[in-house]
Structures are given as C-alpha cells and as structure tokens.
Backbone as a chain_set.jsonl record, in Angstrom:
{"seq": "MTMTARPLALALAGLGLLLLAGCETGGADALEAGQDGILGVPLEEPVAKPDVVLTDHHGEPFDLRAETDGELTLAFFGYASCPDICPVHMANLTSVFDRLPSTVTDRINVLFVTTDPARDTPEALEGFMGSFDSDFVGLTGDLDEIVDLMTELNLPRPVFEEPDDDGFYEVGHPAQVLAFLPDDDHAHYAYPWGTRQSDFTHDLRALVDGAAAARP", "coords": {"N": [[0.944, -1.43, 0.497], [0.294, 2.293, -0.93], [1.82, 4.943, 0.806], [0.305, 8.148, 1.481], [1.079, 11.52, 0.716], [1.698, 12.714, 3.523], [2.643, 11.568, 5.46], [4.41, 10.222, 4.561], [5.503, 12.058, 3.934], [6.256, 12.76, 6.591], [7.469, 10.579, 7.69], [9.939, 10.5, 5.834], [10.989, 13.363, 7.152], [11.95, 12.537, 9.498], [13.475, 10.516, 8.78], [15.572, 12.006, 7.266], [16.885, 13.993, 8.184], [17.92, 12.421, 10.4], [20.186, 11.0, 8.34], [20.902, 13.146, 6.848], [21.994, 14.66, 8.769], [24.553, 12.712, 9.137], [25.868, 13.57, 7.416], [27.203, 15.001, 8.189], [29.517, 14.246, 9.464], [31.255, 13.001, 7.196], [29.23, 11.618, 5.801], [29.017, 12.196, 2.633], [30.995, 14.008, 0.38], [32.088, 17.587, 1.076], [31.402, 20.63, 0.032], [33.811, 22.888, -1.958], [35.273, 25.895, -1.111], [35.221, 28.755, -3.049], [36.516, 31.57, -5.23], [35.209, 33.39, -4.471], [34.569, 32.683, -2.28], [31.823, 31.148, -1.798], [30.566, 28.315, -0.892], [29.225, 26.782, -2.914], [28.003, 25.469, -5.673], [28.935, 26.928, -8.6], [27.017, 28.586, -11.336], [28.301, 27.87, -14.571], [26.872, 30.05, -16.109], [25.204, 32.36, -14.578], [21.052, 32.562, -14.681], [18.141, 33.989, -14.974], [15.783, 34.912, -12.788], [12.901, 33.592, -12.848], [9.602, 35.34, -15.176], [6.957, 34.536, -13.829], [3.543, 33.634, -13.135], [2.704, 31.07, -10.984], [0.592, 28.945, -8.818], [0.3, 28.862, -5.165], [1.027, 26.784, -2.393], [-1.18, 27.705, -1.06], [-3.246, 27.646, -2.528], [-3.123, 30.34, -3.983], [-2.743, 33.263, -6.099], [1.037, 32.999, -6.781], [3.544, 35.103, -7.257], [5.97, 34.77, -9.017], [8.629, 36.027, -9.879], [7.866, 39.097, -8.172], [7.108, 38.13, -6.124], [9.482, 37.691, -4.655], [11.357, 39.754, -5.102], [14.921, 41.276, -5.215], [15.996, 39.734, -2.652], [17.147, 36.513, -1.611], [16.594, 33.622, -2.864], [15.745, 30.334, -2.632], [15.024, 27.175, -4.811], [14.151, 24.843, -6.033], [13.214, 21.546, -7.904], [10.78, 19.197, -7.697], [8.179, 16.415, -6.265], [5.664, 16.229, -4.073], [5.2, 13.296, -3.62], [7.703, 11.753, -3.665], [9.845, 9.4, -2.991], [12.364, 9.682, -2.236], [14.673, 11.47, -2.062], [13.313, 14.327, -1.935], [11.659, 14.928, 0.536], [13.93, 15.215, 1.944], [15.8, 16.497, 0.928], [13.997, 18.967, 1.752], [13.431, 18.817, 4.535], [16.251, 18.279, 5.477], [16.403, 21.696, 4.978], [15.051, 22.768, 6.561], [15.995, 22.199, 8.603], [19.044, 23.699, 9.104], [17.829, 26.065, 8.444], [16.682, 26.026, 11.11], [18.732, 26.656, 12.994], [19.987, 28.793, 11.719], [19.815, 32.231, 12.256], [16.846, 34.66, 13.314], [16.77, 36.714, 12.033], [18.518, 36.224, 9.585], [16.731, 34.192, 7.533], [14.577, 35.621, 7.183], [15.433, 36.881, 5.318], [15.361, 34.709, 3.21], [14.066, 33.187, 1.017], [12.583, 30.259, 0.384], [11.368, 27.762, -2.175], [9.204, 25.198, -3.511], [8.921, 23.129, -6.654], [6.218, 21.879, -7.84], [7.126, 19.339, -10.222], [5.509, 17.226, -10.481], [2.141, 18.152, -11.107], [-0.517, 16.366, -11.625], [-0.738, 15.269, -9.629], [-0.298, 16.752, -7.355], [-2.404, 19.182, -6.718], [-2.806, 22.057, -4.451], [-4.008, 21.645, -2.15], [-2.619, 19.246, -1.865], [0.335, 19.721, -1.646], [0.08, 21.601, 0.314], [-0.475, 19.692, 2.388], [2.313, 17.948, 1.977], [3.715, 20.141, 2.058], [3.35, 21.197, 5.845], [4.915, 19.631, 6.766], [7.108, 20.97, 6.913], [9.628, 23.957, 7.559], [7.508, 26.624, 8.148], [7.741, 29.042, 6.808], [8.447, 28.602, 4.109], [7.852, 27.924, 0.698], [4.76, 26.007, -1.248], [4.684, 24.873, -5.194], [3.036, 24.882, -7.333], [1.412, 24.624, -11.056], [0.489, 24.289, -14.287], [1.902, 21.663, -16.099], [3.261, 21.878, -18.352], [3.337, 24.24, -18.006], [5.32, 24.368, -16.206], [7.316, 22.457, -17.044], [8.286, 24.382, -19.266], [9.529, 26.315, -17.19], [11.14, 24.939, -16.092], [12.311, 24.681, -18.274], [13.399, 26.974, -19.453], [15.536, 27.684, -16.144], [18.128, 26.411, -17.652], [16.721, 23.452, -16.967], [17.09, 19.651, -16.435], [14.248, 18.322, -18.165], [11.133, 16.785, -16.18], [10.381, 13.214, -15.695], [8.385, 10.761, -16.109], [7.709, 7.701, -14.059], [6.934, 4.377, -15.268], [3.364, 3.909, -14.183], [2.831, 1.727, -11.806], [0.95, -1.468, -9.94], [-0.752, 0.416, -7.888], [-0.821, 2.144, -8.969], [0.523, 3.866, -8.326], [3.563, 6.29, -9.346], [7.005, 7.234, -9.956], [8.594, 10.081, -11.005], [11.333, 11.307, -12.311], [13.792, 14.177, -11.796], [15.22, 17.241, -11.519], [18.032, 17.169, -9.234], [19.025, 18.941, -7.452], [19.162, 22.225, -5.637], [18.689, 25.916, -7.119], [19.648, 28.804, -6.665], [19.352, 32.188, -6.489], [20.386, 35.372, -6.064], [20.248, 38.126, -4.05], [21.188, 40.712, -5.156], [21.147, 40.666, -7.932], [19.132, 39.281, -8.524], [19.257, 36.814, -10.274], [19.921, 32.848, -10.675], [23.368, 32.724, -9.501], [24.669, 30.135, -7.851], [24.6, 26.343, -7.856], [22.906, 23.644, -5.768], [23.705, 20.435, -4.738], [22.369, 17.372, -4.156], [23.591, 16.032, -0.937], [25.139, 18.258, -0.102], [26.176, 19.329, 2.415], [24.451, 20.524, 6.03], [25.712, 22.273, 7.185], [27.253, 23.74, 5.206], [25.269, 24.375, 4.139], [23.977, 26.503, 5.541], [26.452, 27.817, 6.199], [26.928, 28.725, 3.603], [24.077, 30.962, 3.107], [24.205, 32.41, 5.241], [26.174, 33.866, 4.171], [25.709, 34.862, 1.418], [23.341, 36.41, 1.376], [24.072, 38.158, 3.344], [25.874, 39.424, 1.275], [28.461, 38.289, 0.816], [28.392, 37.965, -1.905], [29.596, 38.953, -3.471], [32.444, 39.123, -5.077], [32.088, 37.261, -7.039], [32.577, 36.511, -10.14]], "CA": [[-0.126, 0.232, -0.098], [1.124, 3.418, -1.101], [1.607, 5.78, 2.029], [0.048, 9.618, 1.612], [1.953, 12.775, 0.442], [1.957, 13.587, 4.305], [2.787, 10.711, 6.694], [5.377, 9.765, 3.517], [6.665, 13.398, 3.649], [6.816, 13.052, 7.724], [8.8, 9.638, 8.297], [11.502, 10.719, 5.539], [11.848, 14.094, 7.317], [13.18, 12.609, 10.168], [14.755, 10.52, 8.244], [16.61, 13.082, 6.263], [17.529, 14.461, 9.274], [19.244, 11.708, 10.945], [20.973, 10.553, 7.066], [21.846, 14.071, 6.592], [23.758, 15.04, 10.431], [25.188, 12.035, 9.419], [26.716, 13.958, 5.967], [27.839, 16.075, 8.809], [30.894, 13.324, 9.396], [32.25, 12.304, 5.937], [28.616, 11.075, 4.368], [29.38, 13.255, 1.824], [32.669, 14.712, 0.054], [32.002, 18.235, 1.579], [31.91, 21.736, -1.773], [35.104, 23.197, -1.671], [35.015, 27.845, -1.872], [35.555, 29.308, -4.887], [37.204, 31.979, -5.034], [34.819, 34.628, -3.399], [34.713, 32.179, -0.61], [30.88, 30.338, -1.177], [30.619, 26.493, -1.528], [28.434, 26.338, -3.618], [28.766, 24.702, -7.415], [28.615, 28.149, -9.41], [26.827, 27.926, -12.889], [28.845, 28.827, -15.896], [25.922, 30.738, -17.32], [23.255, 32.678, -14.078], [20.235, 33.09, -15.306], [17.782, 35.229, -14.346], [14.935, 35.008, -12.143], [11.155, 33.121, -13.884], [8.789, 35.968, -14.524], [5.257, 33.547, -14.888], [3.061, 33.434, -11.895], [2.328, 29.747, -10.093], [-0.151, 28.831, -7.633], [1.042, 28.578, -3.881], [0.903, 25.539, -1.57], [-3.332, 27.64, -0.041], [-4.019, 28.237, -3.44], [-3.199, 31.514, -4.365], [-1.511, 33.695, -6.954], [2.188, 33.281, -6.727], [4.256, 36.031, -8.865], [7.549, 34.877, -8.634], [9.595, 37.737, -9.335], [7.5, 39.699, -7.546], [7.518, 38.195, -4.275], [10.934, 37.509, -4.374], [12.41, 40.482, -5.591], [16.238, 40.88, -4.536], [15.546, 38.358, -1.935], [17.776, 35.13, -2.041], [15.96, 32.884, -3.033], [16.332, 29.287, -2.716], [13.945, 26.742, -5.657], [13.451, 23.093, -5.899], [12.001, 20.641, -8.074], [10.318, 17.987, -7.066], [6.881, 16.007, -6.055], [5.69, 15.485, -2.595], [5.109, 11.571, -3.719], [8.989, 11.542, -3.462], [9.787, 8.666, -1.796], [13.158, 10.219, -0.848], [15.806, 13.317, -2.682], [12.606, 15.609, -2.103], [11.542, 14.929, 1.555], [15.529, 14.326, 2.472], [16.192, 18.02, 1.203], [13.721, 19.907, 2.464], [14.374, 17.991, 6.064], [17.516, 19.113, 5.663], [16.803, 22.911, 4.656], [14.446, 23.362, 7.721], [17.291, 22.046, 10.4], [19.363, 24.919, 8.867], [16.604, 27.422, 9.034], [16.858, 25.927, 13.003], [20.164, 27.085, 13.336], [20.358, 30.397, 11.373], [19.09, 32.94, 13.391], [15.617, 34.974, 12.66], [17.236, 37.74, 11.363], [18.699, 35.523, 8.207], [15.944, 33.736, 8.011], [13.377, 36.337, 7.442], [15.147, 37.555, 4.401], [15.78, 34.16, 2.44], [12.359, 32.057, -0.368], [12.638, 28.558, 0.048], [10.73, 27.413, -2.943], [9.221, 23.422, -4.09], [8.217, 23.656, -7.204], [6.606, 20.631, -8.142], [7.422, 18.25, -10.921], [4.03, 16.707, -10.672], [1.344, 18.895, -10.52], [-1.645, 16.533, -11.204], [-1.304, 14.607, -8.439], [0.65, 18.277, -6.213], [-2.581, 20.154, -6.005], [-2.763, 23.025, -3.372], [-4.74, 20.425, -1.421], [-1.543, 17.849, -1.906], [0.837, 20.604, -1.806], [0.11, 22.036, 1.901], [-0.227, 18.468, 3.46], [3.492, 18.318, 2.017], [4.958, 21.603, 2.955], [3.016, 21.657, 6.536], [5.798, 18.839, 7.69], [8.827, 21.63, 6.779], [9.39, 25.491, 7.825], [5.898, 27.26, 7.717], [7.791, 29.68, 5.306], [8.394, 27.537, 3.139], [6.367, 27.834, -0.328], [5.513, 24.888, -2.484], [4.653, 25.933, -5.64], [1.803, 23.969, -8.493], [0.671, 24.671, -12.411], [-0.109, 23.396, -15.586], [3.236, 20.757, -16.989], [3.747, 21.86, -20.003], [4.365, 25.833, -17.587], [6.684, 23.62, -15.587], [8.142, 22.265, -17.908], [8.615, 25.416, -19.798], [9.845, 27.039, -16.744], [12.802, 24.421, -15.926], [13.931, 24.501, -19.15], [14.831, 28.794, -19.047], [16.64, 27.371, -16.158], [18.171, 24.869, -18.449], [17.19, 22.61, -15.661], [16.57, 18.542, -17.316], [12.714, 18.459, -17.951], [10.486, 15.545, -15.282], [10.423, 12.414, -16.613], [7.419, 10.475, -15.971], [8.364, 6.205, -14.587], [4.956, 3.402, -15.605], [2.682, 3.239, -12.963], [2.725, 0.367, -10.977], [-0.224, -1.918, -10.267], [-1.406, 0.504, -7.641], [-1.381, 3.302, -9.902], [1.703, 5.032, -8.134], [3.82, 6.257, -10.327], [7.821, 7.876, -9.925], [8.92, 11.52, -11.441], [12.323, 11.614, -12.678], [13.332, 15.526, -11.427], [16.395, 17.863, -11.01], [18.191, 17.537, -7.892], [19.766, 20.571, -6.897], [19.049, 23.324, -4.898], [18.965, 26.908, -7.575], [20.238, 30.275, -6.07], [18.81, 32.943, -6.851], [20.699, 36.309, -5.07], [19.016, 39.462, -3.996], [21.405, 42.015, -6.17], [20.656, 40.739, -9.063], [17.398, 38.004, -9.446], [20.523, 35.849, -10.889], [20.852, 32.134, -10.106], [24.375, 31.291, -9.875], [25.143, 28.817, -7.451], [23.608, 25.424, -7.603], [23.569, 22.765, -4.51], [23.452, 19.381, -5.258], [21.943, 16.514, -3.935], [24.379, 15.852, -0.662], [25.334, 19.66, 0.5], [25.596, 19.221, 3.697], [23.688, 21.024, 6.898], [27.259, 23.044, 7.542], [28.267, 23.867, 4.205], [24.067, 25.557, 3.489], [24.273, 27.72, 6.669], [28.06, 29.075, 6.021], [26.598, 30.355, 2.984], [23.053, 31.08, 3.173], [24.581, 33.618, 6.078], [26.993, 34.936, 3.306], [25.028, 35.231, 0.284], [22.091, 37.502, 2.369], [25.094, 39.392, 3.56], [26.395, 39.989, -0.223], [29.562, 38.875, 0.341], [29.336, 36.829, -2.963], [29.77, 40.597, -4.546], [34.116, 38.956, -5.329], [32.081, 36.941, -7.865], [32.756, 36.854, -11.372]], "C": [[0.721, 0.951, 0.211], [1.523, 4.315, 0.467], [0.943, 7.039, 1.219], [1.132, 10.16, 1.829], [2.243, 13.175, 2.566], [2.137, 12.975, 5.49], [4.288, 10.314, 5.491], [6.637, 11.193, 3.714], [7.625, 13.543, 5.533], [7.85, 11.952, 8.514], [9.988, 9.937, 7.523], [11.712, 11.845, 5.599], [12.377, 13.582, 8.611], [14.348, 11.837, 9.883], [15.75, 10.894, 7.901], [17.225, 13.497, 7.536], [18.641, 13.683, 9.857], [20.297, 11.601, 9.451], [22.016, 12.069, 7.597], [22.838, 15.102, 7.306], [23.944, 14.026, 9.984], [26.187, 12.646, 8.018], [27.459, 14.887, 7.242], [29.681, 14.926, 9.302], [32.009, 12.921, 8.355], [30.0, 11.461, 5.294], [28.884, 11.066, 2.552], [29.98, 13.696, 1.891], [31.447, 16.27, 0.353], [32.275, 19.865, 0.524], [32.916, 21.982, -0.796], [34.532, 25.036, -1.958], [35.647, 27.732, -2.79], [36.46, 30.859, -4.022], [36.497, 33.712, -4.091], [33.996, 33.992, -2.345], [33.364, 31.482, -0.412], [31.087, 29.015, -1.536], [29.778, 25.96, -2.458], [28.397, 26.266, -5.306], [28.109, 26.454, -8.403], [28.299, 27.965, -10.915], [27.665, 28.645, -13.943], [27.804, 30.104, -16.696], [24.974, 31.614, -16.433], [22.067, 32.943, -15.163], [19.16, 33.515, -14.117], [16.658, 34.545, -13.641], [13.42, 34.915, -12.876], [10.609, 34.633, -13.325], [8.014, 34.961, -14.979], [5.18, 33.589, -13.486], [2.101, 32.239, -11.554], [1.073, 29.999, -9.047], [0.395, 27.903, -6.027], [0.786, 27.093, -3.57], [-0.72, 26.164, -0.685], [-3.991, 27.991, -1.227], [-4.373, 29.533, -3.56], [-2.309, 32.151, -4.844], [-0.57, 33.497, -6.423], [3.052, 34.109, -8.017], [5.869, 35.708, -8.862], [7.915, 35.245, -8.323], [9.531, 38.481, -8.465], [7.193, 39.708, -6.173], [8.209, 37.567, -3.048], [11.748, 38.073, -4.802], [13.673, 40.785, -4.713], [15.588, 40.314, -3.202], [16.71, 36.832, -2.555], [16.854, 34.923, -1.862], [15.958, 31.308, -3.686], [14.582, 28.409, -4.158], [14.558, 25.522, -5.866], [12.533, 22.481, -6.318], [11.629, 19.255, -8.502], [8.961, 17.615, -7.276], [6.598, 15.451, -4.326], [5.51, 14.159, -2.772], [6.776, 10.915, -4.151], [8.868, 10.267, -2.383], [11.492, 9.318, -0.97], [13.965, 11.108, -1.158], [14.489, 14.278, -1.926], [12.088, 16.003, -0.824], [12.853, 15.223, 2.754], [16.062, 16.333, 2.359], [15.977, 18.756, 1.604], [13.894, 20.199, 4.15], [15.03, 18.851, 6.289], [17.539, 21.113, 5.591], [16.31, 23.899, 6.191], [15.009, 23.345, 8.755], [18.201, 23.147, 9.789], [18.376, 26.012, 9.09], [16.24, 27.212, 10.749], [17.685, 26.678, 13.717], [19.872, 28.354, 12.919], [19.461, 31.322, 11.741], [17.498, 34.595, 12.331], [15.958, 36.395, 11.121], [17.905, 37.396, 9.712], [17.41, 35.114, 8.028], [14.848, 34.157, 6.942], [13.713, 36.665, 5.729], [15.927, 36.202, 3.026], [14.233, 33.209, 1.938], [13.05, 31.206, -0.1], [11.534, 27.934, -0.932], [10.622, 25.986, -3.698], [8.406, 24.053, -5.571], [7.855, 22.835, -7.739], [6.375, 20.366, -9.599], [5.913, 17.858, -11.413], [2.845, 17.166, -10.106], [0.129, 18.505, -11.222], [-1.98, 15.099, -10.646], [-1.227, 15.89, -6.962], [-0.215, 18.817, -6.996], [-1.989, 21.021, -4.975], [-2.875, 22.439, -2.59], [-3.137, 19.698, -0.446], [-0.084, 18.587, -1.232], [1.04, 20.718, 0.089], [0.331, 20.768, 2.913], [1.405, 18.401, 3.453], [4.593, 19.779, 2.974], [4.946, 21.39, 4.667], [4.331, 20.692, 7.605], [7.686, 19.351, 7.672], [8.525, 22.973, 7.558], [9.094, 25.485, 7.696], [6.232, 28.717, 7.107], [7.713, 28.837, 4.062], [6.763, 27.655, 1.858], [5.911, 26.721, -1.672], [3.824, 25.49, -3.634], [3.477, 24.731, -7.064], [0.967, 24.892, -9.373], [0.879, 23.956, -13.188], [2.216, 22.889, -16.004], [3.5, 21.609, -17.698], [3.826, 23.849, -19.019], [5.481, 25.046, -17.063], [7.319, 23.486, -16.246], [9.224, 23.479, -18.72], [10.011, 26.105, -18.786], [11.743, 26.077, -16.134], [13.341, 24.306, -16.744], [14.395, 26.28, -19.66], [15.595, 28.162, -17.663], [17.525, 26.396, -16.442], [18.151, 23.891, -16.904], [16.218, 21.247, -16.937], [15.196, 18.752, -16.92], [12.35, 16.625, -17.194], [10.497, 14.574, -16.507], [9.92, 11.014, -15.57], [8.057, 8.611, -16.138], [6.176, 5.625, -15.24], [4.356, 3.573, -14.247], [2.359, 1.994, -12.724], [1.099, -0.474, -10.972], [-1.444, -1.221, -8.967], [-2.28, 1.961, -8.034], [-0.321, 4.189, -9.286], [2.659, 4.807, -9.473], [5.793, 6.863, -9.731], [8.154, 9.218, -10.649], [10.186, 11.469, -11.142], [12.966, 12.962, -12.608], [15.098, 15.676, -11.103], [16.61, 17.62, -9.009], [19.198, 18.522, -6.288], [19.477, 21.656, -6.599], [19.265, 24.83, -6.241], [19.053, 28.222, -6.702], [20.445, 31.912, -6.052], [19.451, 34.516, -5.697], [19.903, 37.394, -5.558], [19.897, 40.361, -5.165], [21.511, 42.244, -7.328], [19.706, 39.779, -10.046], [18.49, 36.919, -9.303], [20.427, 34.34, -10.146], [22.447, 31.683, -10.473], [24.92, 30.71, -9.095], [24.251, 27.863, -7.386], [24.16, 24.729, -6.09], [22.782, 21.877, -4.373], [23.316, 18.33, -4.188], [23.079, 16.359, -2.602], [24.724, 16.425, 0.347], [25.277, 18.975, 1.813], [25.268, 20.394, 4.194], [24.599, 22.705, 6.965], [27.194, 24.004, 5.912], [26.824, 25.141, 3.466], [24.479, 26.639, 4.614], [25.948, 28.571, 6.449], [27.01, 29.885, 4.929], [25.365, 30.657, 2.382], [23.154, 32.67, 4.047], [25.186, 34.67, 4.917], [26.162, 35.514, 2.009], [23.724, 35.633, 0.579], [23.183, 38.49, 2.392], [26.155, 40.35, 2.37], [27.843, 39.61, 0.121], [29.843, 37.611, -0.882], [29.759, 38.545, -3.967], [31.053, 40.241, -5.074], [33.509, 37.796, -6.526], [32.247, 37.033, -9.491], [31.731, 37.481, -11.813]], "O": [[1.616, 0.826, 1.048], [1.132, 3.545, 1.344], [1.109, 6.864, 0.011], [2.01, 9.819, 2.622], [3.116, 14.015, 2.786], [1.889, 13.569, 6.54], [5.319, 10.15, 6.143], [7.863, 11.303, 3.668], [8.731, 13.998, 5.827], [8.645, 12.15, 9.433], [11.073, 9.786, 8.085], [12.427, 12.27, 4.691], [13.382, 14.195, 8.97], [15.518, 11.984, 10.236], [16.822, 10.324, 8.105], [18.373, 13.082, 7.694], [19.835, 13.981, 9.893], [21.327, 12.263, 9.58], [23.066, 12.199, 8.226], [23.758, 15.846, 6.965], [22.962, 13.553, 10.556], [27.219, 12.037, 7.734], [28.468, 15.49, 6.874], [30.812, 15.411, 9.292], [33.19, 12.627, 8.54], [29.922, 10.809, 4.253], [28.906, 10.213, 1.664], [30.261, 14.187, 2.985], [30.27, 16.213, -0.002], [33.455, 20.156, 0.333], [33.066, 21.668, 0.385], [33.659, 25.375, -2.757], [36.419, 26.9, -3.266], [36.823, 31.085, -2.868], [37.029, 34.627, -3.463], [33.065, 34.481, -1.704], [33.181, 31.069, 0.733], [31.793, 28.693, -2.491], [29.678, 24.761, -2.72], [28.85, 27.181, -5.994], [26.949, 26.776, -8.657], [29.056, 27.358, -11.672], [27.661, 29.866, -14.1], [28.093, 30.829, -17.648], [23.91, 31.879, -16.992], [22.219, 33.449, -16.274], [19.243, 33.435, -12.891], [16.579, 33.364, -13.977], [12.853, 35.89, -13.37], [10.744, 35.158, -12.22], [8.115, 34.459, -16.099], [6.129, 33.59, -12.702], [0.893, 32.326, -11.775], [0.723, 31.093, -8.604], [0.733, 26.728, -5.887], [0.38, 26.306, -4.426], [-1.341, 25.44, 0.094], [-5.092, 28.54, -1.203], [-5.504, 29.976, -3.36], [-1.152, 32.006, -4.45], [-0.746, 33.698, -5.221], [3.157, 33.846, -9.215], [6.762, 36.538, -8.689], [8.105, 35.406, -7.118], [10.519, 38.81, -7.81], [7.05, 40.61, -5.347], [8.072, 37.222, -1.874], [12.84, 37.561, -5.048], [13.557, 40.576, -3.505], [14.455, 40.71, -2.929], [16.868, 36.397, -3.696], [16.083, 35.49, -1.087], [16.117, 31.058, -4.881], [13.483, 28.945, -4.302], [15.786, 25.494, -5.789], [11.397, 22.451, -5.844], [12.061, 18.492, -9.366], [8.346, 18.16, -8.193], [7.163, 14.587, -3.656], [5.744, 13.633, -1.684], [6.979, 9.878, -4.781], [8.158, 10.134, -1.386], [11.769, 9.403, 0.227], [14.053, 11.866, -0.192], [14.992, 15.126, -1.189], [11.933, 17.215, -0.674], [12.767, 15.385, 3.971], [16.463, 17.11, 3.225], [16.809, 19.56, 2.023], [14.263, 21.185, 4.788], [14.851, 19.878, 6.943], [18.479, 21.763, 6.05], [16.732, 24.934, 6.706], [14.825, 24.09, 9.718], [17.738, 24.06, 10.473], [18.375, 26.731, 10.09], [15.672, 28.042, 11.459], [17.474, 27.237, 14.793], [19.466, 29.122, 13.791], [18.269, 31.137, 11.497], [17.442, 35.118, 11.218], [15.575, 36.71, 9.994], [17.786, 38.206, 8.792], [16.689, 35.97, 8.541], [14.338, 33.42, 6.098], [12.803, 36.733, 4.903], [16.741, 36.536, 2.165], [13.513, 32.667, 2.776], [14.257, 31.303, -0.324], [10.593, 27.511, -0.26], [11.559, 25.546, -4.364], [7.627, 25.002, -5.655], [8.731, 22.396, -8.484], [5.549, 21.037, -10.217], [5.358, 18.149, -12.473], [2.433, 16.837, -8.993], [-0.586, 19.426, -11.617], [-2.825, 14.239, -10.892], [-1.891, 15.879, -5.925], [0.267, 19.184, -8.068], [-0.832, 20.835, -4.599], [-1.87, 22.39, -1.88], [-2.756, 19.641, 0.723], [0.519, 17.978, -0.349], [1.824, 20.143, 0.844], [1.046, 20.758, 3.915], [2.0, 18.672, 4.496], [5.451, 20.079, 3.804], [6.058, 21.356, 5.194], [4.608, 20.946, 8.777], [8.751, 18.834, 8.008], [7.443, 23.161, 8.114], [8.946, 24.643, 6.811], [5.325, 29.522, 6.893], [6.798, 28.615, 3.269], [5.54, 27.56, 1.957], [6.503, 26.618, -2.747], [2.745, 26.019, -3.369], [3.899, 23.589, -7.247], [0.125, 25.686, -8.953], [1.463, 22.898, -12.957], [3.25, 23.553, -16.085], [4.443, 22.248, -17.232], [4.497, 24.667, -19.648], [6.587, 25.157, -17.594], [8.202, 24.338, -16.354], [10.454, 23.49, -18.769], [11.125, 26.364, -19.242], [12.887, 26.481, -15.926], [14.523, 23.962, -16.739], [15.484, 26.64, -20.106], [16.752, 28.012, -18.055], [17.763, 25.527, -15.604], [19.044, 23.675, -16.085], [15.334, 21.455, -17.768], [14.833, 19.182, -15.825], [12.963, 15.596, -17.477], [10.573, 14.811, -17.713], [10.568, 10.43, -14.701], [8.532, 8.079, -17.142], [5.06, 6.106, -15.437], [5.028, 3.321, -13.247], [1.646, 1.288, -13.437], [0.223, -0.196, -11.791], [-2.556, -1.724, -8.801], [-3.342, 2.529, -7.781], [-0.262, 5.328, -9.749], [2.698, 3.881, -10.282], [5.667, 6.826, -8.508], [7.05, 9.228, -11.194], [10.506, 11.546, -9.956], [12.775, 13.368, -13.755], [15.919, 14.853, -10.7], [15.875, 17.78, -8.035], [19.614, 18.602, -5.132], [19.525, 22.379, -7.594], [20.486, 24.842, -6.401], [18.077, 28.388, -5.97], [21.403, 32.602, -5.704], [18.913, 34.646, -4.598], [19.275, 37.657, -6.584], [19.226, 40.718, -6.133], [21.794, 43.295, -7.903], [19.529, 39.561, -11.245], [18.572, 36.223, -8.292], [20.814, 34.379, -8.978], [22.82, 30.811, -11.257], [26.081, 30.541, -9.468], [23.132, 28.146, -6.958], [25.184, 24.98, -5.454], [21.599, 21.977, -4.049], [24.15, 18.37, -3.283], [24.109, 16.656, -3.207], [24.791, 15.906, 1.461], [24.409, 18.175, 2.163], [25.472, 21.4, 3.515], [24.171, 23.851, 6.826], [27.034, 25.217, 6.047], [26.976, 26.141, 2.765], [25.301, 27.53, 4.395], [26.26, 29.752, 6.595], [26.47, 30.984, 5.058], [25.362, 30.667, 1.151], [22.545, 33.704, 3.771], [24.862, 35.845, 4.745], [26.12, 36.726, 1.801], [22.868, 35.079, -0.11], [23.249, 39.465, 1.643], [26.829, 41.374, 2.483], [28.653, 40.48, -0.199], [30.741, 36.776, -0.979], [30.177, 38.738, -5.109], [31.27, 41.128, -5.9], [34.46, 37.274, -7.108], [31.796, 38.102, -9.899], [31.71, 37.891, -12.973]]}, "num_chains": 1, "name": "protein.A"}
C-alpha cells in the first residue's frame, strides 16, 4: 500500500535529518569554496529569475519574480510523493533554518516547485509543506508551464515512470537547489544532492549579506 504524501513526508523528514546529520561527519563530500568564499557550485551562466505566476500551496496566485524580488531565493523542483530526495532535501533545509537566526531566514525564500502537478494540487502540497518550515512555499501550475520554466532555468524536464499496480509512479527530476541572489535576481549557484547542512548554513549567511560580490 502506498503511503499518502503527508505521512511519507513526515516519516522521511525525520529520516532525512538523521541521514544528513550523518553527512556532517563524512557521509557526503564537502563542497569546496571558490575564490569568492562561496561553497555552492557556480553556474557557468547565471540565469534570471523567471517571470511566471504559479499557484501556492494555499491556492493563491504566486508571482514568482514579484514575491521574491531583491531577496535570496532557493528553488527546488520535485514532487510531494517522492520517496527519497525531495523530503530529505526539504528536511535538510528545515534543519538549516532552525540553526540560523530570524535576521537571516527572514531574508530568504525557499520555493518547492512541483514536477508532478497532476497529483500535487494545492491541497496535496499543503499537506507536504506542513512537514517542513512554515515559511517555505510549495508551488504548482500547468505541466507545460512548469516544463517551460525548467527549460528556462537550464534544468532537465521531468521524466514520468510507468505506474505500478496501485497506480503509484515516480518522477525523475533535478536534485539540485538553485540560489538566486538578491542583488541581481539571477541564479549563480547550485547545491547538489548531499550538500551538508554546515555548507548551506555557511553560504546562506554569506549570500544574504552580499559576500558573493566578488564572484566572476
């Protein structure tokens, strides 16, 4: 029997915190700082924050560019029924936000954009997002609109697996978090699957404070 999104997210959120806490002691490779002191992986070509209106997990329109203008914005593309990467990534970021003072977190947006809008209605996303930080925003929309958005960001389009006997299917999706900086609203860094909480904590402090001004 397939677990519903909320129990699955709750179960894996706790597991994710354990797994990623293990990463602090060598479970994943630490990121290396570039010349600007930032640990995130620099994108070869920065990409502009998209000008698109989606629907948030409360069922309200969300103008992505207007709602996050001039603020550090982390965007991750996944789906609420994901059995592993999505809830672990979100649990990891929740733990990082718990470490940081509100003077930092109040200046950061975390957006979870579904790659599976057929199942991820606002109601489904609301249940999923309720497992994580209350300020994180879940977003959905038409599949074609979301695929166009991912293409605009140079991300691979989602891949839908065949449903099993219970009708459950998995969706292949990007595993990295994109960071759009506040000074130009462009994504300059990506954080791959397995990024350590300590690396996120370091970079979010620095990027909020504009420490990436020396980037190429």
